[in-house]
N, C-alpha and C positions, 0 to 999 in steps of 0.2 A: 319261521319264516322271515326273512328281512327285509326290507323292502328293496328292490334294486335301487332307488336314487341314493340308498347311503355308505352303495357300495364303493371303498376308494378304487381309482382310476388305476392299473396298472402299471400305468407309468409315475405313480407313489409310495408305489412298495419301495422295500431297500434292497431292489437288483444291483449291486455295487458289490454288497456283503457275499452275493453265492456268483462271483466272478473269479473268484480264488481259486489257484491250482487244484488246491484239496477238495472241491466243489462242484465240477463243473458238471456233471451227469444228477447230482441233488437239485442242480439250479436249471436245466433243462426241465427236468420232470415237472418240480414242482412249478414252474412257471407256465408248462403245457396243461397240466391239473388246475390251474388256477384260472388259465383263459377258458377253457372247456365246460367249468364246473357250470350248470345250468342253474340250479334252486343258492339263494340265497346264504340260506343255514351253511349247505357244504363251503361256500365260499367264504363264510366264516370260520369254521374248521379250517379249510388251509390258514387264511390270515391266522389262526392259532398257531397251527404247526410252523408257520414261518417265523412267525416272532421265538416263537418258543424255542426254535433251533438255532437263531441268533443269541437268543438271550446270555450275554455274558460274555459276548463275542467282542475283542476290542476293538474302535472304527479306526477309518484311515485319515490320516492328515492331510490336509489339504493347506499349503503354507501358500501367503504374497508376500514379498518381500515393497517397506513402506521406507521412503527418503522423504523425512517432514521436518522443519524448521523448529526443532524443540528451543534452540537458545539460536543468539545472530544478533547481528544488529540491526539488519534490515525487518525482520519479523519474525518470532516468537510464539505463535500458536499451537505448535504441536502437541504439548502438554494437554489445553484444553479441547484439540481436535482430537486426540487420542482416547480421551475418555469417550466423545460422541462414539467412537468405533468401538470402543470395547463395550459399550451398552448394548449397542447394532449385533456384534460377534455373540455375545450372550443370549438373544434372540434368534438369532440364525441357527443358532446349536441346538435352541431348547425345539425351535422346530421340527414338528417328525415328519412333515412330509415334505420338508426344502432339501435337505442334504441327508439322506438318511443313508448311516453307514458308515458318514465321514464327518470330521470335525475340519473348522476352517480358522485357520489361525495365521497370525500375523507377526513377524519379526519388525519390530520398529529401531529406526536408524535415523541420527541426527544430524542434515543435512545442514542446519545452519542458511537454511536460505541461499549457498553459494554454490555457483556456476562449479567451480573447482573442484570441491568437498563433495556434493551429490555428483559429478562424474566419477570420482575417483570411488565410490563408495559404491555404486550403481557396476563398474566393470569389476570390481573386487564380488560382489553377489554373481556377476555372469559369469567370469573366465576361473576365479577360485574359490568358488562357494562358499565364501568366508564374509561375516557383516558382522559389523563394529555395530552390537546391539545400545541403544541408547539406554542406562541405569534400570536393568532388569530387576526386578522384584521388591522394587524400592517405594516407598510410598511418598505421596506428595508430600510432606512437610522432610521429607530427609533432600529433596531436588538442590532444597536455597544453601548451600550447606553451613557459607559465611554468616548466613541468616543477615544479607544486605537489603534485602527487601528484593529482590531480581536474583532470576535463576537464571547461572550463567555456563557458558562453557567450561570455566576453569571448575564451578563448582560440581558438574556431571562426570565430569571427561573421567576422572577417577573410579567413575558407576561405571562406567561403561564397559563390557565384556565380547571378547572375539569369542562369534560362533562358526561353527564349519558345520560339516554334511552328516557327522554326526550327530548333530541335536535339531540343524531342520533339514531333515528328512520325510519325504523326499526333495526334491528341487522346487522352488516355486515356480507357480504356475504365472503371476502376476505381478505386475509393478501400482504400486500405489503414493505417487509423486505427489507434491505441492510444491508451492514457488515457480514462478514462470518460468527466469532465467533459468534454474535448475532441468525443467521441463523442456525449455527449448534446447539445450544443450545435448540431453539424451534421447528426446526422443526418437530422433533417424537412427540411432544406435540401436534402440529397444526393436522398431521394426524390422534393420536387417537379418535382427537377431531373432524371430518372429517370437518377441517377448511381451507378450499386452500390456499396454500402459492406461492406466484412467487415473488423470489428477482429480483430486478433490479441492485445491486450491491454487491453483494457475490460470491467472483471469488476463493477460497477454493479449488483445486483438489477432496479433500474428499468429498463434495458436491455433487459430481457426480454418488457417489455409493448406486443407489437404496434399495439397501437391507437394509443400514442403515438409508440412508432418501428418505423411500419411497412416492411417491407423490410431490415430490419437485419439484420447477421447476425454471428458471432463465432465463433474456433476456441477460445477458452479459457471456461473454465468461470466462471459467475457465481459473487458469492461468498456467494450464497444458500446451497450446498453446505456451507461451514465452518461454518456457525454449528451447524446439526444435527451436523456430526462433531464440534466442539468439545464441545456437549453432548453425544454419545454417550462422547467420550471423558472428561470430568469423572465421568460415572457409571459407567464402567467403575472406577473409581478411588474409588470408593465414596463419592462427592461428591452429597447430595441438593439444594444450593444453592450459587448459584455469582453473584456480583459481575460486572454486565458494566458498564466504560466507554464509554462512547460520546462520539463527536466532535456535531458542530453537526448539530443537525435536519434542516434545509435537504439538506446531501449524505447524510449518514449515519440517516435516520428509517428509511425502508423497509428498513434491516439491523436497525435495532432492534425493528420489527415482527416481522422474521422469524424474529429468535432468541426473540423473546418464544412464537412458534407454536411453535419447533422443543423449546423449555422445557415448553411446557403436554405436546406429542403425548409425552414422553418422562417428563415426571414429575419434572421437577427447578425447582425452586422460584428466581427470580431476586428478589436482596437488594438493596435501597437504595430509592432516593426514587422516590415515582409520577409516572409522566413518559407518563402516557396522552393528558394532554389534549394534547400536541402529539407524544407516537408512541405508537400505537395499542396497548394490551397488557403495554407496557415500562414493567419498574422497573430503575435502576440508579443510578450515579453520569453524569456529562456535565464534558465538556472542550470547550466548543463556542468557545474562542480559544485560538493559542499563549501561553497568560499561567503565569507561572509562580506569580502568588497565585491564581490556580482552580486549578492543578494541587495546588498544598500545603495549598489546600481538601481536593480528593477525599482526598488521601494520608489526609488526616485519619480523612477518613469510611472509608477501608479499614481504617486499625485499629479503629473503635470496630462494624463489621460483621466483622470477623473472620471471613473466606472464604479458605478455602487457595485455591481456582482465581479468576483475577480475565482474566475475558476483553476484548481492549482491539481495539474498534472504531474504529482510529485509525489513521491515520499514523506515521509513524515519529517523528517530532519530536515530536508530546505523549504520544506514547509513552517517548520518553528522559524529558521534562519528568515525567511520573508517576511513574516510577519512582525518578529523583532526589530528589524532594521526599519520595517513601516509604522511602529509604533515609534518609534526613533523617530522619525521625521513627522511624527505628529498624522500619521493618515488614517486616520478614527472611521469607524461606524460601515466601513466596507461590509459587502454580503459573503463571504469567502465561501465557494465548494468544493468540498474535497471530497476524496472516498472515504466510504464508512466501513470497509474492510481495516483500516488501519486501526491498529489497538486503541481503545475507547483510554480518553486521555492524553492520547500524544501531545496534542497541545502544548501541556502545561509540563513537560520532561525538559526545564528549563537548562538543565546542566551546558548544554550543546551551546549557547546563545548569552548574549550579556542581560537579556529580560529575568524579569521574576518570574514565576510561575502566576503571579496573579497578574501581572500586563497581558503577558501572551493567552491566559483564561479570557481576558476581557478584550482578546483582538479577537477571541475567535466564538465566541458569545453571539448568538444568530445566524450561525455556519449552517449552511446546507449540506448535508451528506446523502449521498447517494450509493445503495447496496443493493446486493440481490436481497430480496424476501427469502431469509432461509428457515422462517418454519409457516408453515401452510395456514388458512384461518382457520377451515375445517378443522379445529385441533382434534376432534373426538375420530378422528379416521384408522383405521386399525394399518399400522405399518406392513406391508406387504410381504418383506421377510421373517414379522412375527406371527407366532400363531394368536396371539391376542392383544399386546402393546401399543395404545392410542398414540399418537403425534404428544399428545396434552401429558402422557405419563411417561412419554421420553424426554419429553424438556425438562419435567419435576426432578425427575432422575437424574435429567445433567445437574441442576442447579447443585442439588445436593450433595454430590458428589465432591463437587468444589466448593461446599461448603459456603456458597452463598446466597442470600434469598431469590427466587425469582423474582423482576427479571435484571435483578442486578449486574452489571458485567465488570463492576471496579475490580481494581488489582486485591488480586484474595494476599489473605494472609500469608499465603504459602511462596509466594514472586512470580506469580503469573497471571495475566487478562485474561477472561474467561472470552475466546470466541467463539465468534456464531456460524462458522464454519465447521463446526462441529456437526450440523443437521448436514452438507452436503459431503463431509469428511461419513458420519454413517449411511448415507444413499450410495457413497463410493463402494462402501462395503458393501450391500445390498445387489449392487450392481454385481459387483462381481458373483456373489453369492445365485441371484438368477440365472446368471449367464451358466455358471458352471451345474443346475439344477439341469435347465435345457440341452447342456452338451452333452455330462455326463449320465444325467438320468433319464430324458427324452429319448435323444437322441443315439444314446449307448456306444459313445465314443470314448475307447480305454482311456483313464486317467494319464496313461503311460505317454500315450499321445502328448498331454497335455504337457507333462513333464519334461519330455524328449522335445517338444515343440517342432512335433513333426509338420507338415506341410500341411498333412488333412486336418489334422488338431489346431491348429493353427487358424486355417480356413475355417472354420466350425465355430472357433469362440469368436472371430471377429461376423463373424453371421447374426451370431447373437447378442455379442453387445449392440451391433447397429439397428438390431428390432428390440434393442431395450425399450418398457414400457410396463412402468409401475408404481405405486402409490410412497410417496418415500415422507421426508419427514418436510423437505422446501416444497412438496405439491407431487403434483404427478410427473416424474424421470421419465422423459420420452424424445427419442432421439429420430430424426425423418435418417436414415441410408445415405450414407456419403455427405455428412456434417460431426463436425465434429462437439457441437455444445448442444447441451437440452434447450426445451421451450420455458421460459420464467418469468417472472416479474420482476422488476426492481423498486425496491422499496426510499423512499425518500423520507428522508428524516429533516429535524430542527435540533440544535445545543442550544436549550435556551438556562436563563439563568438560571444559577443554582446547579448544573450542572445534568439538566434532564435531557433524555433525549425524547420528541414529541415526534410518531408514527405521524407523517402529513400527507403524502400521497404516495400512489404506486402509480406504475408507467409498466405500461406494455405497449410497444409501440404499433403504434402512432399516438394513443392517444396516455395523459395522464388526468388521474382520478383521484379527487380530493377521498381522504377517509372520515372526514368529521369528528375528527379525535377531540379537538381543540383549535388555539389560535397561534396564527403565525405572530410572533413578535420582534420586532426591528427596534433600531437605536433611536428613530427620530421621532420629534410626536406626529399623532395621528397615522403611524406605521405598525397597529395590532389590527392583524385581518383573521377575520375566523376560516379556518382551512374544511369549511364544508359547503352545505352539507355532505352525508357519505352517497358519494356515487356522482357529485357534482367533475365537472370537468373545467370550470371556469372558478374564482375566486372575486369576489368585488373588493378589489384592496391592489395597490399601487406602489412602487418605495417611491420615495421624492428622489429624485435625481440631484446630485451634486451643484449647489452653483456657478454659475458664470458671472467672475469679476470683475471689476475695469482695469487697466490696463496697469496701473500701479497699487493694487492690492491684491493681498491673495487669502483666500477660501482659509478656513478654519475649519477644520475638519470637525472638528464637534459638533460646533453648532452649529455647521452650514452657512458662516455666515463670513461676509468679506469682511476685512480689516486691512489695514494699511500693516505694513513693514514694522517688525519691533528696531527699537533705535540702534544703531550702525548697520541696518539693514537696506537691502533696496532690493523689489521685483524685476526678477529676468522674466521676460519670456520667453526665450527660448529655454531656458530650467523647467518655467512653470510654478515657482516658490521664492521667497524671500532669500540670498545669501548676504552675506558678508560684504562692505563695500570696502573700496582698494583704502589700504592704510592699516585695515584688519583681517585678522585671520580664524576659522572655525577650530576653537579650542574644545567643543564636544558641539551634540546634537544641535545647533539648532543656537549656539551660544556663541557670541563674536567676541574676540579681544583684539586692543591694540596690539599692532608690530614691537616688539621690545626696540631698543636703541640699535643702532646698526643692522639692524634691515629693514624691509619692505614689504607692502604687498601693490602692488600695480594696478590690479582689476578686482574684479566681482568676484566672490567665490574663491577667494585663494583658501587654500588648508595648513600652508604652510606658507612662511616669510622667505624671502631669499635676504640672506647675509650681502653688505654692501663691499663692494670688492677696494682692494689695498689703495690709498689715494682717495677714497669717498668715507664720507660719514652719514648717519640720518639720524633723528631724535625719534624720540617712540611715536608711533603710530603716521610714520612716513609714507608717501606710495613711491618715493622712488630714492636714491641716494644723492645728497651734493657734493662736490667735487672740493677739496682742500685748497683752500685759497691763496695766494701767493705768499710765499714766506711762512708753509707749512707743509708740513709732510704724516702720511702713515703709512704703516708698511703691513699690516693684516687685514683679514678682512672680520667685518662686522662691530667696527668700532664706532663710538657715540661724538668724537670729537677727534680732531687731528692736533699734534705737536707741532708748536712752532720750533723754526729753529733756534737755534742758540742765543744771538744775539739779535735776535729781531725787533722786542723792545727797545730796545738803544738805536735800531733804524740801521742797522751795520749788515743784517743779512736779509737775504730774499732768495727766493727761487727762480728759476727758468719760467716755470710755468706750473700753471695750477695743475693739481691731483699726483701731487708728487709721492713719491710712496718711501724714500729715504732720504736720513741726515744727508747722505753724499749730494745731496740735491741740492741740500744749502750754498749759496754763493755771498758772494761781498756783494755789498750794493755798490754802483758806480761812486767813486771817488775814495772808496776805503778800500785795503789788501788784508790778505791773508801775510798774520806776523806768524812766524815761523812753521 
């Protein structure tokens, strides 16, 4: 006799295998027999018969389609995220009670983090059942084909294959999509097509809006929570005001409103231009294009505003542009705050700026980042979709497959950076697996209803997704019905000297909790603070404010001391820093030179000297041009001296007026006449 406590529930048996057309009576009979069996020993016999009956039977594949950023300029975390998904898929398919009789599979496609590319791929999946598969069967070492150190589309496109319904069969039952722009572009299409959609890596706050994006789910926290975390961190460092630099309104406007609300809630003032006509409630600075000129202008504004904390609501390329231009203007020792999900080392990718990696790293050191807490703290927890793998074992395996030692997130030798979103990707796979278990196994909905996207099947899927609740890589993944976002925590980290990322604090609205892992280290004297003890909600440390200088002096941001302007420069209150005096122009950042002969600059801060007009001239370093005197002329622009009339020296020639422009202006003086 076997104790009844050890009996498996009927819902955990492989009933899907019983539902094939060739076995309906056997299925019905065995299920009735099992349910009616009064004795434990008899149930064991039933189980033996049942599993023996199906030994050697082929499992039924269930496909998901995935559109992920394997390559592309904005973000290319797909390779690393796929590794996390593959580990979890192995666990799902090895778990005998999760999807018995089925094999969960994913067809991987490179969306390049591009709206147009993602839309094209999804529409081909939906209407043509064709799939542009990313480098199937290729090893990590093969992907960087040209060995440039970075995996690019040019490397992998020749490795791609187009699969159709012959290979991907039956049709996929759900979409796994990353990148906010891509998700925003196709979410409504998926909704109208009754195509389930779960994102592993799309953080735009707008996706939380159920009225615009119905039935969209994600296993990653939206950027909404980072805004409040940054403001809380700035406030804990004694800052009553901060400056925020935001990207184009179309894509970042919602973030601007959210950070404005967070600042208002926490009593922190946003400094900068009033942009409320475009972004409700927002004050700050804006870089709407990848433009060095715009970045330089914003860097000049940072110098004028003198805020120690600068929050960056932009992608890595624009952050680099701004940091480089700020470096040129000697805006040093600011504490930048940025997204922690940007690829590690983004600040040092100097190919698109005029600065060196070392200069950019110097600017970024001390930076505070906010990211989702991707690894749960109780690492011994067994993953809900696995029979035995713990979170700790998952993390070890993920690093091992990439050839990096834990916790090294530096660029791998295979040409990509490990992305912590592998955790949310694994959780997205588990979310689908748990949903399929509920719908197919527990509720007995036929797989054909999911494949055919029937109204009944889609409703069952959405109900199961909305009630998601399981132990995942990131922690407990739980949704409140009607909401797109999981409940989770934000991890605050600091980039310290040597490129080390220190876990500083966690934020779960509205509480900032320090972890006690070490010291926060900033640039000025006495700016090293213990970020603890563990569990503390405040620390005993405050950032030094930039000094306010007398009207005729300028701040040296590297020392935080006021000083007179360099030679040939003067302080202008409107700009907030020293500019070249009149008669000079700026030849390089902060370097002034005299205007060449034949040119002039009449005002402070000239970037280019103007040429003298015809009839005028100037010497080196002039603030204006002088008229050619009587008896002289000049017919060209940009001249340093006038030409004398032919017989001026003999006293026989003059001109009717000053500023003459040609030889024809030369005339005989009174008492002389033109001979011939």
